[in-house]
VMD Tcl script that draws the C-alpha trace (Angstrom):
set ca {
  {-58.75 21.92 2.12}
  {-57.25 18.97 0.80}
  {-59.61 16.39 -0.76}
  {-59.37 12.79 0.63}
  {-60.06 10.26 -2.31}
  {-58.34 7.04 -3.27}
  {-56.21 6.88 -6.41}
  {-58.58 4.32 -8.06}
  {-61.55 6.70 -7.13}
  {-59.94 9.22 -8.90}
  {-59.22 7.23 -11.68}
  {-63.05 6.34 -11.90}
  {-64.30 9.63 -11.42}
  {-62.20 10.88 -14.56}
  {-63.39 7.86 -16.62}
  {-66.86 8.63 -15.57}
  {-66.55 12.07 -16.95}
  {-64.74 10.63 -20.29}
  {-68.21 8.65 -20.47}
  {-70.05 11.73 -20.19}
  {-68.03 13.44 -23.09}
  {-69.24 10.54 -24.98}
  {-72.76 10.43 -24.29}
  {-73.51 14.48 -24.63}
  {-72.45 14.26 -28.12}
  {-73.78 10.97 -28.95}
  {-77.10 12.03 -27.80}
  {-77.13 15.25 -30.05}
  {-75.28 13.64 -32.82}
  {-73.26 16.88 -32.31}
  {-70.19 17.73 -30.77}
  {-66.69 17.69 -29.60}
  {-65.70 14.21 -27.76}
  {-62.06 13.77 -27.88}
  {-60.48 16.79 -26.49}
  {-62.58 16.77 -23.75}
  {-61.92 12.99 -23.14}
  {-58.13 14.16 -23.19}
  {-58.57 16.65 -21.06}
  {-60.50 14.83 -18.20}
  {-57.31 14.59 -15.93}
  {-56.74 17.98 -16.16}
  {-60.10 18.74 -15.44}
  {-60.21 16.81 -12.40}
  {-56.93 18.50 -10.99}
  {-58.48 21.30 -11.32}
  {-61.91 21.16 -9.91}
  {-60.56 18.87 -7.26}
  {-57.12 19.95 -6.06}
  {-56.37 23.35 -7.09}
  {-59.24 25.94 -8.10}
  {-60.30 28.12 -5.21}
  {-64.36 28.23 -5.73}
  {-67.42 27.34 -3.91}
  {-70.05 25.96 -6.38}
  {-72.92 27.10 -4.02}
  {-71.73 31.01 -4.77}
  {-70.47 31.11 -8.37}
  {-70.43 34.72 -7.81}
  {-68.00 34.83 -5.29}
  {-65.86 37.84 -6.35}
  {-62.65 36.14 -4.81}
  {-63.09 33.01 -6.46}
  {-60.26 31.63 -8.97}
  {-61.48 32.37 -12.64}
  {-61.21 29.63 -15.32}
  {-61.39 29.95 -18.70}
  {-62.02 27.36 -21.39}
  {-60.70 29.32 -24.43}
  {-61.02 25.67 -26.47}
  {-64.51 26.31 -26.00}
  {-65.29 23.22 -28.37}
  {-64.78 21.04 -25.29}
  {-67.42 22.41 -23.27}
  {-68.62 19.16 -22.42}
  {-65.55 18.77 -20.22}
  {-66.84 22.19 -18.26}
  {-70.02 21.33 -18.04}
  {-69.48 17.85 -16.53}
  {-67.46 19.41 -13.98}
  {-69.78 22.06 -13.39}
  {-72.75 19.28 -12.91}
  {-70.43 17.10 -10.69}
  {-69.18 19.68 -8.10}
  {-72.51 21.32 -7.67}
  {-72.91 24.20 -9.76}
  {-76.70 24.83 -10.72}
  {-76.53 22.16 -13.50}
  {-78.61 18.91 -13.58}
  {-77.71 15.81 -15.53}
  {-80.88 16.39 -17.51}
  {-79.08 19.57 -18.48}
  {-75.88 17.29 -19.92}
  {-78.48 14.98 -21.55}
  {-79.79 17.93 -23.37}
  {-76.33 19.01 -24.59}
  {-76.77 21.44 -27.98}
  {-80.70 21.42 -27.66}
  {-82.85 24.57 -27.93}
  {-83.37 26.02 -24.91}
  {-80.73 23.85 -22.67}
  {-78.34 25.57 -20.24}
  {-75.74 23.61 -22.25}
  {-75.06 25.21 -25.54}
  {-72.23 23.92 -28.03}
  {-70.08 26.50 -26.54}
  {-69.96 27.92 -23.19}
  {-72.26 31.21 -22.61}
  {-71.34 33.45 -19.96}
  {-74.55 34.45 -18.42}
  {-76.31 31.63 -19.52}
  {-74.92 28.73 -17.37}
  {-73.90 28.96 -14.02}
  {-69.69 28.63 -13.43}
  {-69.04 29.84 -17.11}
  {-66.85 32.89 -16.71}
  {-66.73 33.93 -20.49}
  {-68.08 33.26 -23.47}
  {-65.90 31.40 -26.12}
  {-65.91 29.53 -29.00}
  {-64.10 31.56 -31.51}
  {-60.39 30.34 -30.90}
  {-57.70 32.68 -29.15}
  {-60.85 34.92 -27.52}
  {-60.29 32.91 -24.15}
  {-56.70 33.75 -23.59}
  {-57.25 37.04 -24.36}
  {-60.06 37.42 -22.10}
  {-57.81 35.69 -19.31}
  {-55.33 38.13 -19.56}
  {-57.82 40.75 -18.88}
  {-59.15 39.08 -16.18}
  {-55.62 38.80 -14.70}
  {-55.03 42.56 -15.18}
  {-58.86 43.11 -13.18}
  {-57.24 40.98 -10.33}
  {-54.24 42.93 -10.09}
  {-55.87 46.25 -10.15}
  {-58.45 45.50 -7.31}
  {-55.72 43.85 -5.06}
  {-53.42 46.98 -5.40}
  {-56.70 48.98 -4.79}
  {-58.57 47.42 -1.95}
  {-55.95 44.77 -0.80}
  {-55.30 41.49 -0.40}
  {-57.91 40.55 2.01}
  {-60.51 41.45 -0.55}
  {-59.10 40.25 -3.83}
  {-56.20 37.55 -3.80}
  {-57.10 35.01 -6.58}
  {-55.96 33.38 -9.90}
  {-57.24 33.23 -13.62}
  {-56.47 29.75 -15.31}
  {-57.00 29.25 -19.17}
  {-57.14 26.16 -21.01}
  {-56.21 26.57 -24.69}
  {-55.70 24.46 -27.45}
  {-53.59 24.35 -30.73}
  {-55.81 26.45 -32.57}
  {-55.95 29.15 -29.83}
  {-52.25 29.59 -30.31}
  {-52.27 29.71 -34.02}
  {-54.86 32.25 -33.87}
  {-53.50 36.05 -34.32}
  {-54.85 37.27 -30.99}
  {-53.29 34.54 -29.13}
  {-49.86 36.10 -30.29}
  {-51.17 40.09 -29.33}
  {-52.44 38.69 -25.97}
  {-49.44 36.85 -25.02}
  {-47.15 39.71 -25.70}
  {-49.06 41.81 -23.72}
  {-49.27 39.57 -20.74}
  {-45.49 38.91 -20.75}
  {-44.84 42.87 -20.79}
  {-47.24 43.30 -17.99}
  {-45.51 40.71 -15.86}
  {-48.88 38.86 -15.08}
  {-48.02 36.79 -12.43}
  {-51.30 34.92 -11.25}
  {-52.17 34.28 -14.99}
  {-51.85 30.41 -15.55}
  {-52.14 29.14 -19.02}
  {-52.29 25.33 -19.86}
  {-51.63 24.38 -23.59}
  {-53.45 21.39 -24.77}
  {-50.43 20.20 -27.29}
  {-52.66 17.56 -28.77}
  {-51.42 18.05 -32.15}
  {-54.63 18.01 -34.02}
  {-56.56 19.96 -36.34}
  {-60.05 19.49 -37.91}
  {-58.11 19.22 -41.47}
  {-55.66 16.68 -39.83}
  {-52.09 16.61 -37.83}
  {-51.15 20.08 -36.73}
  {-48.14 19.57 -38.93}
  {-50.06 20.29 -42.22}
  {-49.71 24.03 -41.34}
  {-48.27 24.68 -37.54}
  {-44.35 24.31 -37.15}
  {-43.90 26.74 -34.01}
  {-41.92 26.15 -30.95}
  {-45.17 27.57 -28.91}
  {-43.07 27.11 -25.54}
  {-40.10 29.05 -27.12}
  {-42.42 31.89 -28.32}
  {-44.25 32.17 -24.62}
  {-40.59 32.31 -23.20}
  {-39.81 35.02 -25.59}
  {-42.95 37.10 -24.40}
  {-41.49 36.89 -20.90}
  {-43.58 33.84 -19.62}
  {-42.43 31.22 -17.31}
  {-42.97 27.86 -19.17}
  {-43.08 24.36 -18.24}
  {-42.76 21.53 -20.71}
  {-44.82 18.47 -19.40}
  {-44.57 16.00 -22.42}
  {-46.54 13.17 -21.82}
  {-47.85 13.84 -18.56}
  {-51.73 14.42 -19.18}
  {-52.55 11.17 -17.38}
  {-50.43 12.04 -14.58}
  {-52.60 13.60 -11.75}
  {-49.66 14.27 -9.41}
  {-47.28 15.71 -12.20}
  {-50.28 18.15 -13.37}
  {-51.06 19.38 -10.04}
  {-47.20 20.05 -9.35}
  {-46.90 22.15 -12.53}
  {-50.17 24.08 -11.87}
  {-48.82 24.85 -8.19}
  {-45.34 26.08 -9.38}
  {-47.13 28.23 -12.18}
  {-49.07 29.73 -9.18}
  {-46.27 30.57 -7.16}
  {-45.16 33.24 -10.16}
  {-45.80 36.48 -8.94}
  {-44.34 38.35 -11.81}
  {-45.09 36.70 -14.88}
  {-47.55 34.77 -16.65}
  {-46.97 30.94 -16.93}
  {-47.54 28.40 -19.79}
  {-47.58 24.72 -18.98}
  {-47.48 22.63 -21.96}
  {-48.79 19.09 -21.84}
  {-48.97 16.72 -24.80}
  {-52.57 15.10 -24.75}
  {-53.99 12.54 -27.00}
  {-57.31 13.39 -28.44}
  {-59.75 10.58 -27.86}
  {-57.96 8.69 -25.35}
  {-58.77 5.82 -24.54}
  {-61.04 5.23 -27.67}
  {-58.88 1.99 -29.26}
  {-60.02 3.46 -32.91}
  {-59.99 6.91 -32.21}
  {-56.95 8.19 -30.27}
  {-55.30 10.73 -32.05}
  {-57.49 10.45 -34.86}
  {-58.21 14.00 -36.29}
  {-62.01 13.12 -36.55}
  {-62.20 12.85 -32.85}
  {-61.64 16.54 -32.48}
  {-65.75 16.15 -33.52}
  {-68.34 13.69 -33.09}
  {-67.03 10.34 -34.28}
  {-67.07 7.79 -31.51}
  {-70.55 6.52 -32.22}
  {-72.16 2.86 -31.86}
  {-69.78 -0.06 -31.40}
  {-66.63 2.31 -30.83}
  {-68.40 4.12 -28.02}
  {-69.05 1.00 -26.31}
  {-65.84 -0.55 -26.55}
  {-64.22 2.76 -25.51}
  {-66.70 2.30 -22.37}
  {-65.51 -1.28 -22.08}
  {-62.02 -0.39 -22.13}
  {-62.47 2.12 -18.84}
  {-64.83 -0.19 -17.04}
  {-68.09 1.44 -17.62}
  {-71.11 0.11 -18.25}
  {-73.06 0.84 -21.84}
  {-75.83 2.69 -19.90}
  {-75.69 6.56 -21.15}
  {-74.92 9.06 -18.69}
  {-73.74 6.74 -16.05}
  {-72.92 8.48 -12.87}
  {-72.33 6.45 -9.65}
  {-73.16 7.67 -6.38}
  {-69.20 7.59 -5.04}
  {-68.10 9.97 -7.80}
  {-70.91 12.61 -7.34}
  {-70.01 12.60 -3.44}
  {-66.35 12.78 -4.53}
  {-67.00 15.82 -6.68}
  {-69.85 17.42 -4.63}
  {-66.81 17.56 -1.70}
  {-64.76 19.20 -4.00}
  {-67.49 21.78 -4.97}
  {-67.40 22.65 -1.39}
  {-63.89 23.15 -0.55}
  {-63.58 26.66 -1.06}
  {-66.75 27.08 1.61}
  {-64.65 27.95 4.35}
  {-62.34 30.22 2.35}
  {-65.59 32.10 1.16}
  {-66.91 32.53 4.29}
  {-63.66 33.94 5.58}
  {-63.45 36.33 2.68}
  {-67.33 37.65 3.73}
  {-66.11 38.03 7.27}
  {-63.29 40.11 6.03}
  {-65.50 42.31 3.97}
  {-67.64 42.91 6.40}
  {-64.87 44.18 8.69}
  {-63.32 46.36 5.82}
  {-66.95 48.02 5.36}
  {-67.05 48.86 9.26}
  {-63.50 50.39 8.93}
  {-63.85 51.98 5.86}
  {-67.44 52.58 4.35}
  {-66.27 55.14 1.81}
  {-63.71 52.59 0.52}
  {-66.69 49.75 0.80}
  {-69.26 52.24 -1.51}
  {-65.93 52.28 -4.02}
  {-65.67 48.86 -3.97}
  {-69.08 48.11 -4.67}
  {-69.21 50.83 -7.68}
  {-66.19 49.26 -9.04}
  {-67.71 45.74 -8.81}
  {-70.78 46.94 -10.47}
  {-69.08 48.62 -13.32}
  {-70.75 52.19 -12.27}
  {-70.18 55.16 -10.48}
  {-70.64 56.81 -7.05}
  {-73.97 58.59 -5.85}
  {-74.18 61.62 -8.09}
  {-71.13 60.79 -10.32}
  {-72.92 62.04 -13.72}
  {-73.20 65.67 -12.12}
  {-69.20 65.61 -12.65}
  {-69.90 65.35 -16.30}
  {-68.99 68.73 -18.20}
  {-71.52 71.06 -20.06}
  {-70.37 72.75 -22.98}
  {-71.52 76.44 -23.87}
  {-73.40 76.65 -27.28}
  {-71.28 78.45 -30.00}
  {-67.92 76.67 -29.47}
  {-66.28 74.09 -31.42}
  {-65.07 70.69 -29.76}
  {-63.82 67.62 -31.88}
  {-66.08 64.48 -29.73}
  {-63.19 62.88 -29.21}
  {-61.80 65.80 -27.16}
  {-65.22 65.93 -25.38}
  {-64.79 62.44 -24.58}
  {-61.47 62.94 -23.28}
  {-62.82 65.61 -21.23}
  {-65.83 63.60 -19.65}
  {-63.22 60.53 -19.05}
  {-61.05 62.80 -16.74}
  {-63.95 64.40 -15.29}
  {-65.52 61.23 -13.68}
  {-62.70 59.18 -13.08}
  {-62.66 59.83 -9.40}
  {-66.19 59.09 -8.82}
  {-66.26 56.02 -11.20}
  {-63.56 54.16 -9.14}
  {-63.65 51.38 -11.69}
  {-62.95 52.97 -14.88}
  {-59.38 51.55 -16.65}
  {-59.09 53.82 -20.04}
  {-56.41 52.78 -22.65}
  {-55.54 53.03 -26.13}
  {-53.99 50.81 -29.19}
  {-51.19 53.15 -29.08}
  {-53.35 56.12 -29.67}
  {-54.34 57.11 -26.37}
  {-53.75 60.97 -27.21}
  {-55.65 60.55 -30.37}
  {-58.66 58.74 -28.79}
  {-59.05 60.70 -25.95}
  {-58.27 57.68 -23.51}
  {-55.79 59.23 -21.57}
  {-56.36 59.60 -17.96}
  {-54.39 62.70 -16.61}
  {-52.09 62.06 -13.56}
  {-52.78 58.32 -13.70}
  {-49.91 55.72 -13.05}
  {-49.19 53.42 -16.07}
  {-50.59 49.72 -15.32}
  {-47.20 47.56 -14.98}
  {-45.66 45.25 -12.89}
  {-43.72 47.94 -11.44}
  {-47.25 49.87 -10.64}
  {-49.91 47.01 -10.09}
  {-52.78 49.41 -9.32}
  {-52.07 51.79 -12.09}
  {-55.33 53.11 -13.76}
  {-53.66 53.77 -17.68}
  {-53.45 51.07 -19.71}
  {-50.94 50.72 -22.85}
  {-51.95 48.39 -25.15}
  {-49.79 48.77 -27.82}
  {-50.77 48.16 -31.39}
  {-52.85 45.24 -30.31}
  {-56.61 46.07 -31.22}
  {-57.84 42.32 -31.23}
  {-56.02 41.53 -27.51}
  {-57.11 45.05 -26.22}
  {-60.84 44.01 -27.04}
  {-60.36 40.52 -25.98}
  {-58.66 41.81 -22.67}
  {-61.59 44.55 -22.14}
  {-64.29 41.60 -22.33}
  {-62.17 39.64 -19.66}
  {-61.95 42.64 -17.61}
  {-65.77 43.15 -17.38}
  {-66.62 39.64 -16.90}
  {-64.18 39.53 -14.16}
  {-65.73 42.45 -12.66}
  {-64.27 45.53 -10.49}
  {-62.96 47.15 -14.00}
  {-64.75 49.32 -16.28}
  {-62.85 48.87 -19.68}
  {-62.89 51.91 -21.86}
  {-60.65 51.21 -24.93}
  {-60.19 53.31 -28.03}
  {-58.62 53.13 -31.45}
  {-59.40 54.49 -34.86}
  {-62.92 53.61 -36.11}
  {-61.85 52.11 -39.02}
  {-59.51 49.76 -36.94}
  {-62.66 48.38 -35.23}
  {-62.35 45.48 -38.03}
  {-59.34 44.01 -35.94}
  {-61.70 43.86 -32.94}
  {-64.82 42.54 -34.49}
  {-64.81 39.03 -32.91}
  {-64.27 40.37 -29.25}
  {-66.80 43.11 -29.86}
  {-69.44 40.85 -30.83}
  {-68.53 38.26 -27.69}
  {-68.92 41.23 -25.68}
  {-72.42 41.97 -26.94}
  {-73.27 38.24 -26.75}
  {-72.39 37.85 -22.97}
  {-73.29 41.49 -22.01}
  {-69.96 42.28 -20.77}
  {-69.61 46.03 -19.93}
  {-67.12 47.68 -22.30}
  {-66.67 51.05 -23.26}
  {-65.29 50.97 -27.10}
  {-64.10 54.52 -27.98}
  {-63.79 54.78 -31.48}
  {-62.47 57.96 -33.18}
  {-62.02 59.41 -36.58}
  {-65.32 58.48 -37.55}
  {-65.84 59.09 -41.19}
  {-64.29 60.85 -44.29}
  {-63.80 64.00 -42.14}
  {-60.37 62.05 -41.54}
  {-59.18 63.95 -44.24}
  {-55.51 63.19 -45.83}
  {-54.76 59.62 -44.41}
  {-57.31 58.59 -47.13}
  {-59.64 55.51 -47.99}
  {-57.30 53.24 -45.82}
  {-58.37 55.21 -42.70}
  {-61.72 56.47 -43.74}
  {-64.52 54.40 -42.12}
  {-67.69 53.72 -44.46}
  {-69.27 50.35 -43.75}
  {-68.39 50.21 -40.01}
  {-71.18 52.00 -38.62}
  {-73.50 49.75 -40.44}
  {-71.66 46.54 -39.43}
  {-71.59 47.54 -35.49}
  {-75.39 48.45 -35.73}
  {-76.42 45.18 -36.88}
  {-74.42 43.64 -33.84}
  {-77.45 42.75 -31.41}
  {-77.00 43.84 -27.71}
  {-74.24 46.33 -29.02}
  {-75.27 50.07 -28.38}
  {-73.76 52.43 -31.12}
  {-73.74 55.76 -29.98}
  {-72.70 58.84 -32.60}
  {-73.02 62.01 -30.66}
  {-73.73 65.03 -32.87}
  {-71.94 67.30 -30.31}
  {-69.73 67.81 -27.37}
  {-72.78 67.72 -24.98}
  {-74.55 64.86 -26.62}
  {-71.13 63.03 -26.00}
  {-71.44 63.80 -22.32}
  {-75.07 62.26 -22.46}
  {-73.58 59.57 -24.35}
  {-70.89 58.68 -21.36}
  {-73.82 59.08 -18.66}
  {-75.88 56.19 -20.88}
  {-72.85 53.88 -21.25}
  {-72.10 53.73 -17.64}
  {-75.58 53.40 -16.78}
  {-76.78 50.59 -18.92}
  {-75.85 47.23 -18.76}
  {-73.95 45.40 -21.72}
  {-71.30 46.97 -24.45}
  {-71.11 50.58 -25.92}
  {-69.76 51.98 -28.83}
  {-69.05 55.59 -28.81}
  {-68.10 56.65 -32.31}
  {-66.48 60.16 -32.67}
  {-65.41 62.91 -34.58}
  {-61.66 63.89 -35.33}
  {-62.60 67.14 -36.43}
  {-63.87 70.07 -34.29}
  {-67.82 70.09 -34.33}
  {-70.08 73.14 -33.27}
  {-71.42 72.76 -30.08}
  {-75.31 73.37 -30.99}
  {-77.97 75.10 -29.08}
  {-80.63 72.84 -27.33}
  {-78.04 69.82 -26.74}
  {-77.14 70.93 -23.21}
  {-80.72 70.03 -22.36}
  {-80.94 66.68 -24.27}
  {-80.17 64.13 -21.84}
  {-83.39 62.60 -22.01}
  {-83.45 62.79 -25.77}
  {-79.75 60.92 -26.07}
  {-81.20 58.42 -23.74}
  {-84.08 57.77 -26.02}
  {-81.78 57.24 -29.16}
  {-83.47 60.13 -31.14}
  {-84.99 63.51 -30.34}
  {-86.22 66.49 -32.12}
  {-83.54 69.21 -31.62}
  {-85.05 72.10 -33.87}
  {-88.47 73.03 -35.93}
  {-87.43 76.06 -38.11}
  {-90.78 77.46 -38.48}
  {-91.94 77.12 -34.75}
  {-94.43 74.36 -33.43}
  {-96.37 73.66 -36.97}
  {-96.54 70.16 -38.68}
  {-92.98 70.36 -40.67}
  {-93.15 69.42 -44.38}
  {-89.79 67.64 -43.99}
  {-87.67 66.14 -41.79}
  {-83.99 65.85 -41.84}
  {-82.46 63.03 -39.48}
  {-78.80 62.60 -39.21}
  {-75.90 61.69 -36.43}
  {-72.65 63.10 -35.31}
  {-71.08 65.89 -37.41}
  {-73.79 65.72 -39.98}
  {-76.49 66.85 -37.53}
  {-75.00 70.60 -37.53}
  {-74.79 70.13 -41.44}
  {-78.57 69.57 -41.25}
  {-79.45 72.67 -39.19}
  {-77.66 74.61 -41.70}
  {-79.49 73.24 -44.49}
  {-82.80 73.59 -42.85}
  {-82.19 77.46 -42.37}
  {-81.58 77.49 -45.76}
  {-84.88 75.66 -46.80}
  {-86.77 77.93 -43.76}
  {-85.91 80.97 -45.96}
  {-88.09 79.26 -48.56}
  {-90.59 79.06 -46.33}
  {-90.30 74.99 -46.06}
  {-90.90 74.01 -42.52}
  {-88.14 71.38 -41.43}
  {-87.64 69.29 -38.61}
  {-84.36 68.41 -37.66}
  {-83.74 65.29 -35.45}
  {-80.70 63.98 -34.09}
  {-80.50 60.13 -33.73}
  {-77.30 59.24 -32.09}
  {-77.97 55.87 -30.97}
  {-80.68 53.81 -33.38}
  {-80.66 51.03 -30.73}
  {-81.71 53.61 -28.12}
  {-84.68 54.24 -30.54}
  {-85.99 51.11 -31.74}
  {-86.63 50.34 -27.95}
  {-88.83 53.52 -27.51}
  {-92.55 52.94 -27.60}
  {-94.32 53.41 -31.14}
  {-96.26 56.90 -30.12}
  {-92.58 58.39 -29.01}
  {-91.45 56.96 -32.55}
  {-93.97 58.93 -34.08}
  {-93.94 61.94 -32.28}
  {-90.24 62.26 -33.53}
  {-90.72 61.16 -37.31}
  {-94.52 61.30 -37.87}
  {-95.59 58.76 -40.47}
  {-96.79 61.49 -43.16}
  {-93.90 63.63 -43.15}
  {-91.35 62.52 -45.25}
  {-87.70 61.81 -44.06}
  {-84.24 62.58 -45.46}
  {-81.53 60.90 -43.62}
  {-77.61 62.60 -43.77}
  {-74.99 60.62 -42.50}
  {-71.33 60.18 -43.89}
  {-71.34 56.17 -44.07}
  {-72.73 53.74 -45.80}
  {-76.79 54.10 -46.37}
  {-77.29 50.51 -45.27}
  {-80.25 50.39 -42.87}
  {-81.42 53.81 -43.01}
  {-84.24 52.96 -45.39}
  {-86.20 51.89 -42.20}
  {-86.21 55.31 -40.85}
  {-86.12 57.83 -44.24}
  {-87.72 57.85 -47.28}
  {-84.15 58.88 -48.95}
  {-80.89 58.73 -47.68}
  {-77.53 60.90 -48.57}
  {-74.91 58.33 -47.80}
  {-71.48 57.18 -48.90}
  {-71.58 53.63 -51.35}
  {-67.90 54.18 -52.25}
  {-64.50 54.49 -50.62}
  {-63.30 58.00 -49.59}
  {-60.15 59.96 -50.77}
  {-56.94 61.55 -49.62}
  {-57.63 65.41 -49.23}
  {-58.33 67.64 -46.25}
  {-61.32 66.59 -44.33}
  {-64.00 69.60 -45.24}
  {-62.94 68.90 -49.17}
  {-63.92 65.45 -48.88}
  {-66.80 65.83 -47.27}
  {-68.01 68.59 -49.66}
  {-67.02 66.50 -52.65}
  {-69.09 63.89 -51.25}
  {-72.09 65.99 -50.76}
  {-72.17 66.98 -46.95}
  {-72.58 70.86 -47.35}
  {-75.75 72.72 -46.43}
  {-76.53 73.48 -50.00}
  {-76.39 70.00 -51.01}
  {-78.57 68.56 -48.53}
  {-80.86 71.10 -49.16}
  {-80.90 70.65 -52.90}
  {-81.66 67.16 -51.95}
  {-84.59 68.05 -49.91}
  {-86.20 69.97 -52.62}
  {-85.96 67.05 -55.00}
  {-87.30 64.79 -52.73}
  {-90.09 67.01 -51.84}
  {-90.80 67.67 -55.70}
  {-90.89 64.14 -56.17}
  {-93.41 63.33 -53.81}
  {-95.55 66.09 -54.96}
  {-95.42 64.87 -58.40}
  {-96.09 61.13 -57.23}
  {-99.36 62.80 -55.56}
}
mol new
graphics top color blue
foreach p $ca { graphics top sphere $p radius 0.5 }
foreach p [lrange $ca 0 end-1] q [lrange $ca 1 end] { graphics top cylinder $p $q radius 0.2 }
display resetview
């Protein structure tokens, strides 16, 4: 529905938004004024003319998605969310960047209604938008355009296109032919240090053309509402390639003193400068001035999509009546979960065999694919190596828009960023794989997944020095500690194939991101793990007590491939009459969430604990009296040789356990 408004009212509405972009940072004495001021006309065109949304229902699944990759301009987003009628008030704008406010310094999904993804670190939003466009295409191909037919818009800055993730994401989007993905590049020539010419002379438009994007160079049209709308609509007509609209804006406009001033990237328009800028726009000095006619204009804009949303609701009701089973699949996909009874499809592995946990993970993936309809796996050119290949699945591409197998290429950062976008979009449960050591390439996106509780399965394989001959460049040491330090991320390192299946169940049942940390080498399938679903869900459990039900003299606690080593060491100690408990602790985060009573039953406070893990010992002091870990980089040799040389054998663990008991005895 077209919105009727005079050019004069539209221009005044834009200036009111510019006033808010001045006032909120001024009240906070912190923030980014200039970019929001420069992009107010673009924001007006998007929210009042182009975007399909209903402010009364921010979660409407078929809404257009808008990502502010230039998250420092958050006051622009907040202003339009407030004005168009989302659950945000003028008082929220007045509390910009303050403790407990709904208007933090950079947008946070799940914290503020209408914010689609958590942005701030530059380039991330562009990667997220690529994932959103993939999710939209997958859903449209699976369930039809009656249920899914929208576009993804992303606003990016000079900093966004400089960051390396933008190169990866842009290349991937062009290769996939993601029509309905529309990026606006705010080419304002400004960075914090000064003009972009200090460090940047790329032809960004030509770069994206080389990726296969449709590119429009608007030049000095940042104030021309009709030109901006026409460009966005042309971009929206592209079905088989993403679009980039390049517009030259002027940071801080129309400030007499600070237009095109690098300082206006931050908080610099204050005092008399602020009042003079308001006078240029014909605004009163009053802070947070929002006249009724401007509110009315934008509230009408916020309701433009209401009829479309109601028509969609009618269509999905008709779809439900005609296809109840498909509706169940749609709901499961949107929830990132499985159909009823899905977990029964997970495999069980007989004790005594040997299976790499990466291989077991691949078997789990394939076993549940049909009953977890949103599952979309893929690897960073390591699909076979990481067990993220779906047998018989078509490859996601412009030729096969419903393909359920992603090929990300050697683009770990874009892969992770896109996965966050898919999860935040809904309808897709991304499972993305690479070698654990390369999680370093993914850390910013993994962190934002945790911050926004995006439901992503990060499948990290080749989890220790057991990688072997590839040597220390490919052997993770500090990576477990780094991921465990990330709030909101569940890191699960299963001991064997059965614990891996239990880990998959937890990853799909829980909300938020999960990292599965899996072995390259075969691991013995252990007695008792098939029945350990509850133990894995609690993060740690008693796997074995060597001398029956009596109180143990020592506890060996471990994760992953070292659990079997601890069982062997416990047997050796048992031959000496030493009662040893072996605890498998696949997930610290789950164990930390248990009651003190359960924690004490697994790890009694009066029993010495020795932890064993082929990784940095950092953090284990919370649970253990002594730690066998690795405080150096690995070496190039067969994996079993490296593990043995670094002390991960039953004999070495048993000897260290005796030393611990002797030392404690002497202290007593």
